[in-house]
Phi, psi and omega in degrees: 000008183298319180295326181289318180295332183292345179295338185232082183293336181283133184276338184287150180229164176247155184246131176280133178287157192278349179258007174083015178292148178292151177292146180243159174289158181301132180091349181277124185273152175284151179287161179299321182296320179295318178294324178294317179296322179296323179287325184283321189259142175290156180281103180226163181269127172264273174224119179253114176251126179257124182241155178302327181300326178291341189251003185299313185277323185195163178299160180245116174272144178221145176224095187246161176230121177264113182288157177299138180091351181288321183249141173263117182265296179196167184298331184255013181235130180225132176281133180246111180086177183289155178236098178286141178230121182233133181183198183213145177243137180235153174264127176244117181269117182260110181273116180262336176200180181294338183239010184223134176215161181234136179267097176272152177243124174262127183239119178239129183199165173229156183211162176199145179187167174258141179232159171241127179237137181289134177301138183291345181253310185254356179059020170283146180292138179240126180283129181231106175287140184220137172215151181191176176215162180211157177220100190233155177240135180235143184238149177300141182304320185290344185295328183247028178298332179251035184301336180293344183268356178219156181283149179247129181283167179298322180296327183290341178291343179268359183275136174266182182227149175237153183280171183300328181288339179135178180267122181276117178296323179302314182297320180295314181296316180302314181296318181293324177295314181296325178289333184271334181288149178296145181287336180218127184236137176240143177293322173214159182296331182254030179304131183275347176076201181252149173293128182291346181267306187254348179083008179296136174286110186286350173285334184264323181198157178267138178265175182254016183297323181291338181269351182290145179295146180291149179285120183296341181293344179267000183299326182296336180264358182298131178077003182298320180299319179295320181296317180295324179292323178292324182291333180265000000 
């Protein structure tokens, strides 16, 4: 990544404010209304779009907080509490020819939050603490519209894409969380699950389904499996 870092020889960075106010020139004061809104509202993430224009002069540092309920992960996954995301975005200029270049965005960040995932057997919520970090490169969607006309390297298969409006930090975090969470979660290793007949949680109480008399309508099929096996 040495060549990529060389795109930005200046070490100083700028910080995006957490309420989404536009960056100001040095010495330019915030309006009274903006300061009042900042005092009134908690620092939360609405929609953060990172564009190449923001990164032309220097990298962009961000310290955002995604509140619970802001992102939809999956039907059985729920974020519990805030999810702080801290990182930096850089512009990487990819020269494809003497007259053509592509503005890639490198996004490095870390995050942490608590989640609840439904147990795969009894569907009770299971608390899962999660933290992680990522270092990803994103390319404009239109840059590879003619990808069929050129070969793609192995490294390029790991590159994501951003839309013309910009790179959504929310979308990136959501994808990274889903990739990091376990695919199957159990409340305990010996979870008994639910009764397939009545739905009783067998960890909490035993049901009487096993003691119920068998349905006589199934008597005609009794032993059918054994008969078929003997015939073959």
